[in-house]
C-alpha positions in Angstrom: -37.2 16.1 -23.4 -34.5 13.6 -22.3 -31.1 13.2 -23.8 -28.9 10.1 -23.1 -25.1 10.0 -23.7 -24.3 7.7 -26.5 -23.8 4.3 -25.0 -20.6 4.3 -27.2 -19.3 7.0 -24.9 -20.1 5.5 -21.5 -19.8 1.8 -21.7 -16.6 0.9 -19.8 -15.3 4.4 -20.4 -13.4 3.1 -23.5 -15.9 3.0 -26.3 -16.1 5.2 -29.4 -18.0 8.4 -29.2 -19.9 9.2 -32.4 -19.4 12.4 -34.3 -21.5 15.3 -35.3 -23.7 13.3 -37.6 -25.3 11.4 -34.7 -27.3 14.4 -33.6 -29.5 12.7 -31.0 -26.7 12.1 -28.6 -24.9 14.5 -26.3 -21.2 14.4 -26.2 -19.6 15.8 -23.1 -16.3 14.5 -21.7 -15.3 14.0 -18.0 -18.9 13.6 -16.7 -20.8 10.6 -15.6 -21.4 8.8 -18.9 -24.8 7.6 -17.8 -26.2 11.0 -16.9 -29.5 11.9 -18.3 -29.7 15.4 -19.5 -32.9 17.3 -19.3 -33.1 20.0 -22.0 -34.1 23.5 -21.3 -37.8 24.1 -21.5 -38.6 25.8 -24.8 -41.5 28.1 -24.2 -44.2 28.6 -26.8 -44.7 32.2 -25.7 -43.3 35.0 -27.9 -39.7 35.9 -26.9 -39.1 39.2 -25.3 -36.2 41.3 -26.5 -34.3 40.3 -23.4 -34.7 36.6 -24.0 -33.8 37.1 -27.7 -30.6 38.8 -26.6 -29.8 35.9 -24.3 -30.5 33.6 -27.3 -28.0 35.4 -29.5 -25.4 35.3 -26.8 -26.0 31.6 -26.3 -25.7 31.1 -30.1 -22.4 33.0 -30.2 -21.0 31.0 -27.2 -22.0 27.8 -28.9 -20.4 28.8 -32.2 -17.2 29.7 -30.4 -17.2 26.4 -28.7 -17.9 24.6 -31.9 -15.0 26.3 -33.8 -12.7 25.7 -30.8 -13.6 22.0 -30.7 -12.9 21.8 -34.5 -9.5 23.4 -34.0 -8.6 20.7 -31.5 -9.8 18.0 -33.8 -7.6 19.3 -36.6 -4.8 17.2 -35.1 -6.9 14.1 -34.8 -6.8 11.5 -37.5 -8.7 8.2 -37.8 -6.7 5.0 -38.5 -8.2 1.6 -39.3 -5.1 -0.5 -38.7 -2.6 -0.5 -35.8 0.2 -0.7 -38.4 -0.7 2.8 -39.6 1.0 4.0 -36.4 4.5 3.1 -37.8 4.7 5.7 -40.6 3.3 8.4 -38.3 6.1 7.9 -35.8 8.9 7.3 -38.4 8.0 10.7 -39.9 8.5 12.3 -36.5 12.0 10.7 -36.2 13.3 12.8 -39.0 13.0 15.9 -36.8 13.0 14.6 -33.2 15.2 12.4 -31.1 13.5 9.0 -30.2 13.4 9.9 -26.4 11.6 13.1 -27.2 8.7 11.2 -28.7 6.1 9.8 -26.3 3.4 7.4 -27.7 0.3 6.8 -25.5 -2.0 3.8 -25.9 -5.5 3.4 -24.4 -5.8 -0.2 -23.2 -9.3 -1.5 -23.4 -10.6 -2.0 -27.0 -7.3 -0.4 -28.3 -4.7 -3.0 -27.2 -6.8 -5.8 -25.8 -10.5 -6.4 -25.5 -12.9 -8.8 -23.9 -13.7 -11.8 -26.1 -17.3 -12.4 -25.0 -20.6 -11.6 -26.8 -22.3 -9.7 -23.9 -19.2 -7.4 -23.9 -18.8 -6.8 -27.6 -19.5 -3.1 -28.0 -21.8 -3.5 -31.1 -24.0 -5.9 -29.0 -24.1 -3.4 -26.1 -25.2 -0.7 -28.5 -27.8 -3.0 -29.9 -29.3 -3.6 -26.4 -28.9 -0.1 -25.1 -32.4 0.1 -23.6 -32.0 -3.2 -21.7 -28.6 -2.0 -20.4 -30.0 1.3 -19.1 -32.9 -0.5 -17.4 -30.4 -2.7 -15.6 -27.8 -0.2 -14.5 -29.7 3.0 -14.0 -30.7 2.1 -10.4 -27.0 1.7 -9.6 -24.8 4.5 -8.2 -22.0 5.8 -10.4 -19.4 3.9 -8.3 -21.3 0.7 -8.6 -21.5 1.1 -12.4 -17.8 1.7 -12.7 -17.0 -1.4 -10.4 -19.5 -3.5 -12.5 -17.7 -2.7 -15.7 -14.3 -3.1 -14.3 -15.1 -6.5 -12.9 -16.8 -7.6 -16.2 -13.7 -6.6 -18.0 -11.3 -8.4 -15.8 -13.2 -11.6 -15.1 -13.5 -12.6 -18.7 -11.1 -13.7 -21.5 -9.1 -11.2 -23.4 -7.7 -11.0 -26.9 -5.5 -8.7 -28.8 -7.4 -6.1 -30.9 -4.9 -6.9 -33.7 -2.3 -9.7 -33.9 0.3 -7.2 -35.1 0.2 -5.0 -32.0 3.2 -6.7 -30.1 5.4 -6.4 -33.2 4.5 -2.8 -33.9 5.2 -1.8 -30.3 8.5 -3.9 -30.2 9.8 -2.2 -33.3 9.1 1.3 -31.8 10.8 0.3 -28.5 13.9 -0.9 -30.4 14.3 2.7 -31.7 14.2 3.9 -28.0 10.9 5.7 -28.4 9.0 6.0 -25.1 5.7 4.2 -24.9 3.1 4.3 -22.1 -0.4 2.8 -21.6 -3.0 5.4 -20.5 -6.4 4.0 -19.4 -9.3 5.7 -17.6 -10.1 2.5 -15.7 -10.4 2.1 -11.9 -7.0 1.6 -10.2 -8.2 0.0 -6.9 -8.2 -3.6 -5.9 -11.2 -5.5 -7.0 -12.4 -8.2 -4.6 -9.8 -10.5 -3.1 -7.9 -11.6 -6.2 -7.8 -8.7 -8.7 -5.3 -5.9 -8.3 -6.0 -3.6 -11.2 -2.5 -2.4 -11.9 -0.9 -5.8 -11.7 -3.8 -7.3 -13.7 -3.2 -5.0 -16.6 0.5 -5.5 -16.4 0.3 -9.3 -16.4 -2.5 -9.5 -19.1 -0.6 -7.3 -21.4 2.6 -9.2 -20.8 0.8 -12.4 -21.6 0.4 -10.9 -25.1 4.1 -9.8 -25.2 3.2 -6.2 -24.6 5.1 -4.3 -22.0 5.8 -0.6 -21.3 8.1 -0.9 -18.2 11.3 -0.1 -20.0 10.2 3.4 -21.1 10.9 4.7 -17.6 12.9 1.9 -16.0 13.8 3.9 -12.9 10.1 4.5 -12.0 8.1 1.5 -11.1 5.2 2.9 -9.1 3.7 6.3 -8.5 0.5 7.3 -6.7 -1.0 10.7 -7.7 -2.4 11.8 -4.3 -2.9 15.4 -5.5 -5.7 14.1 -7.8 -9.2 13.1 -6.8 -9.7 10.0 -4.5 -12.4 7.8 -6.0 -13.6 4.3 -5.3 -11.0 3.9 -2.5 -8.1 4.7 -4.8 -6.0 7.4 -6.5 -4.8 7.5 -10.1 -1.5 5.7 -10.4 1.5 4.7 -12.5 2.7 1.1 -12.5 5.5 -0.3 -14.7 4.6 1.9 -17.7 0.9 1.8 -17.2 -1.1 4.8 -16.1 -4.6 4.1 -14.6 -6.4 7.4 -14.2 -9.2 6.0 -12.0 -11.9 7.9 -13.9 -9.9 11.2 -13.6 -9.1 13.2 -16.6 -6.5 11.5 -18.8 -4.8 14.8 -19.5 -4.5 15.9 -15.9 -3.1 12.6 -14.8 -0.6 12.6 -17.7 0.6 16.1 -16.7 0.9 14.9 -13.1 3.1 12.1 -14.4 5.3 14.5 -16.4 5.9 16.5 -13.2 6.8 13.6 -11.0 8.9 11.9 -13.6 10.6 15.2 -14.5 10.0 14.5 -18.1 8.6 16.6 -20.9 8.4 15.2 -24.5 8.6 17.3 -27.6 5.9 15.2 -29.3 3.0 13.2 -28.0 1.2 10.7 -30.1 -1.9 9.1 -28.6 -4.1 6.2 -29.7 -7.6 6.1 -28.3 -11.0 5.1 -29.5 -12.7 8.1 -27.9 -12.1 11.4 -29.7 -13.1 13.4 -26.6 -10.1 11.8 -24.8 -7.8 12.8 -27.5 -9.1 16.4 -27.5 -8.9 16.6 -23.7 -5.3 15.4 -23.6 -4.4 17.9 -26.4 -6.0 20.7 -24.4 -4.2 19.9 -21.2 -0.9 19.6 -23.1 -1.4 23.1 -24.5 -2.0 24.5 -21.1 1.1 22.7 -19.7 3.5 23.5 -22.5 2.2 25.0 -25.8 5.4 23.9 -27.6 4.5 20.2 -27.3 3.3 18.8 -30.6 0.2 16.5 -30.4 -0.9 13.9 -32.8 -4.2 12.1 -32.0 -5.1 8.9 -33.6 -8.7 7.6 -33.3 -8.6 3.8 -33.5 -11.9 2.0 -33.5 -11.3 -1.6 -34.6 -11.9 -3.0 -31.1 -15.1 -1.0 -30.6 -16.5 -2.4 -33.9 -15.6 -6.0 -33.2 -18.6 -8.4 -32.8 -18.2 -11.8 -34.5 -21.1 -13.2 -32.6 -24.5 -11.8 -31.9 -26.5 -12.3 -28.7 -30.3 -12.2 -28.2 -32.1 -9.9 -25.8 -32.8 -12.6 -23.2 -29.2 -13.9 -23.0 -27.8 -10.4 -22.9 -30.2 -9.4 -20.1 -29.6 -12.6 -18.0 -25.8 -12.3 -18.3 -25.7 -8.7 -17.1 -28.4 -9.2 -14.5 -26.3 -12.0 -12.9 -23.3 -9.8 -12.7 -25.3 -7.0 -11.1 -26.8 -9.4 -8.5 -23.3 -10.7 -7.6 -22.1 -7.1 -7.3 -24.9 -6.2 -4.9 -24.4 -9.3 -2.8 -20.7 -8.7 -2.4 -21.1 -5.0 -1.5 -18.2 -2.7 -2.3 -15.6 -4.7 -4.1 -12.9 -2.1 -4.1 -10.2 -2.0 -1.5 -8.2 1.1 -0.7 -4.8 1.4 -2.3 
């Protein structure tokens, strides 16, 4: 029997992962989101006492994992509007200094999103089978490059018009804000430098994070994995993890910046990202309070449908271009 990760988990690395009710999908973070899992062969033969014992141990392990995961999710809340962030932070200000609060924002489909029908997440979910048929032959690196290029070569829009105002109001109170994206950090082709692309595109929407740590403009995390010709990096308030764990890169930033917040608030559309960052923070400093906010407005946006043929042709043309151009990532 074959199991596929929910397309909501893998597409672009920034799409909502569904919850426990969607039982046909496997949800595992920090793995290739397009991996096909082959389930264990369930024998029809009667179980021996030994195999029954193994089954009980496996059940206990699974139950332990389930309750541990639930304990992590206890600090994760779903919000349906970006403006819901404001009361969350204002409540924290009653007990913490502004500079002791760090608010993290995923970028793609949280702050900005691609405004094109083939890239609307609901349309991608709708045409899951077509998408798999097109990209399954590609290597993991090629898939990541494909999605990065598709994101950056097409028009963007704010997920909500109120986002610049909400962020500006928080910054006026001296609260530290950072963008934290799992996207590739390398240079795409001749004209797209990922870190500068995100900085300029966010700035075009009056969104900037560079004043949170004004004395730090650029950091390269060379102690973390090298992937697609680049390392995770920090650039003007934007952290690009280059497909590395968000939590590990965040901790690496804390160490290099010599900064440890008392409270971390994080907005992301993937609950596994929120849980993973929470877990890394507990390992780094258990005294840090974590508040995870799952925000899915961008992931659910699709004002225009697209038919199967148009969807397939659009993505097929991008894949052909990618293959013709070879490796589009330059080393940082």
